[in-house]
Structure formats: structure tokens, C-alpha cells
C-alpha positions in Angstrom: 0.0 0.1 -0.1 1.6 3.3 -1.0 1.4 6.4 0.9 -0.7 8.5 -1.3 -3.4 5.8 -1.1 -3.2 5.9 2.7 -3.5 9.8 2.9 -6.0 10.5 0.2 -8.6 13.3 1.0 -11.3 11.1 2.3 -12.7 9.7 5.7 -10.3 6.9 5.9 -9.0 5.3 9.3 -5.6 6.8 8.8 -6.8 10.4 8.0 -9.4 10.2 11.1 -6.6 9.1 13.2 -4.1 11.9 12.1 -6.8 14.5 12.5 -7.6 13.3 16.2 -3.8 13.3 16.7 -3.4 16.7 15.3 -6.2 18.1 17.7 -4.4 16.3 20.7 -1.0 17.7 19.9 -1.7 21.1 18.6 -5.2 22.1 17.3 -4.4 24.0 14.2 -2.8 20.6 13.0 -6.1 18.9 13.5 -8.0 21.7 11.9 -5.7 21.5 8.9 -6.3 17.7 8.5 -10.0 18.2 8.7 -9.9 20.9 6.1 -7.6 18.6 4.0 -10.2 15.7 4.4 -13.1 17.9 3.5 -11.6 20.2 0.6 -8.6 17.9 -0.6 -10.2 17.0 -3.8 -10.8 20.5 -4.7 -7.1 21.3 -3.9 -5.8 19.2 -6.6 -7.8 21.0 -9.1 -6.9 24.5 -7.6 -3.1 23.5 -7.6 -3.4 22.4 -11.3 -5.1 25.8 -12.2 -2.7 27.9 -10.1 0.4 26.0 -11.7 -0.9 26.4 -15.3 -1.5 30.2 -14.8 1.9 30.6 -13.0 3.6 28.8 -15.9 2.0 31.0 -18.3 3.0 34.1 -16.6 6.5 33.2 -15.9 7.0 32.0 -19.5 6.0 35.6 -20.5 8.3 37.2 -18.2 11.2 35.0 -19.6 10.8 36.2 -23.0 11.0 39.9 -22.2 14.5 41.6 -22.4 14.6 42.2 -18.5 13.7 40.0 -15.6 11.7 43.2 -14.4 9.6 43.5 -17.4 6.3 41.7 -17.5 4.8 40.8 -20.8 1.7 42.7 -20.4 0.7 46.3 -20.7 -1.8 48.2 -18.4 -3.5 49.9 -21.2 -2.4 53.3 -19.8 0.2 54.5 -22.2 1.6 57.3 -19.8 2.0 54.8 -17.0 3.5 52.3 -19.1 6.2 54.8 -20.2 6.8 55.8 -16.7 7.2 52.3 -15.7 9.5 51.4 -18.5 11.6 54.4 -17.6 11.7 53.4 -14.0 12.5 49.7 -14.7 15.4 51.0 -17.1 16.8 53.2 -14.2 16.5 50.3 -11.7 18.2 47.8 -14.1 21.0 50.4 -14.7 21.4 50.8 -10.8 21.4 46.9 -10.6 24.2 46.7 -13.0 26.4 49.2 -11.4 25.5 47.4 -7.9 26.8 44.2 -9.7 30.0 45.9 -10.9 30.6 47.3 -7.5 30.2 44.0 -6.1 32.5 42.4 -8.3 35.3 44.9 -7.8 34.8 44.3 -4.0 35.0 40.6 -4.4 38.3 40.8 -6.3 39.6 43.4 -3.8 38.9 40.9 -1.1 40.4 38.0 -3.0 43.6 40.1 -3.5 43.5 41.0 0.2 43.1 37.3 1.0 46.0 36.3 -1.3 48.4 38.8 0.3 47.6 37.7 3.6 48.1 34.1 2.7 51.4 34.9 1.1 52.5 36.8 4.2 51.6 34.0 6.5 53.4 31.3 4.1 56.4 33.5 3.9 56.4 33.8 7.7 56.0 30.1 8.0 58.9 29.4 5.6 61.2 32.0 7.6 60.3 30.4 10.9 61.0 26.9 9.5 64.3 28.0 8.2 65.2 29.5 11.6 64.1 26.4 13.3 66.2 24.0 11.1 69.2 26.5 11.5 68.7 26.1 15.4 68.5 22.4 15.3 71.7 22.0 13.1 73.8 24.3 15.2 76.2 23.5 17.9 74.8 21.5 20.7 75.2 22.9 24.0 76.5 20.8 26.7 74.3 20.0 29.6 76.0 20.3 32.9 74.7 18.5 36.1 74.8 20.6 39.4 
């Protein structure tokens, strides 16, 4: 028995038990389960209609030149012209911000590289000094 058959929106023992358990644990869960039992079949059709409408809307947005320009017009030419000018201005600002972010990222990357180089040079210098100290003359240990 698969899970979708177990939790279908109908008055089955499993859905009734989940509804009761939901009311016992936290009453909004029980209420949500009750709504699913009663309105579950309608939700499938609603979900399909909403997905189809959203797919059509977003497909139109993808065809436009900018990600902010919807594919429809309001019918008011003055408003459409103003909206287009504002969206163009915002797009230009977005482009400038993206360029500034790229410049800052490269600056931070260069700082990290310089810091890493400094730490590596210090490590190599300390390592070289430590080897020199190990290979130097051994001091004799005197017992008191």
C-alpha cells in the first residue's frame, strides 16, 4: 500500500487518526487535517489551475528583455512609459551594484591572497630558522 493511497482526502481510518492526533498535539494541525479531508479533492484542481496560470505568466516574463519587465501592458500609455523608464533606471542601478560587488570581491580576494602569502612567508622563515637552530652546535648539559 503506497502512502498516497493511505492519505487520500477522504474519511479513512488513517486520516481520522491523524486528525484526532493533530487536535491532541496542536489544534491547528487537527484543523488543517480536517480541511484536507473535506476540501482535499478541490485542492488538486486548484493546484493544477494555479500551476498552469503561473507557468503562463512566468513564461511571458522569461521572453522579455529584462527580468523585471512583465509581458503585459496596463493599457495606460503614460503609466507604461513611466514604468518602463523606472525599470530601465533600476536595471542600470542593478548593473552598477553588480559591478561594484565584483570589484569588491576581487579586492577581498587580493587581500586574502596577500595575507596568505605573508603567512606562508612567515612560516617558511620560521621553519628555516628552526632548522638552523636544530643544526647548530649542541650546548653541553651540565649537571649540578
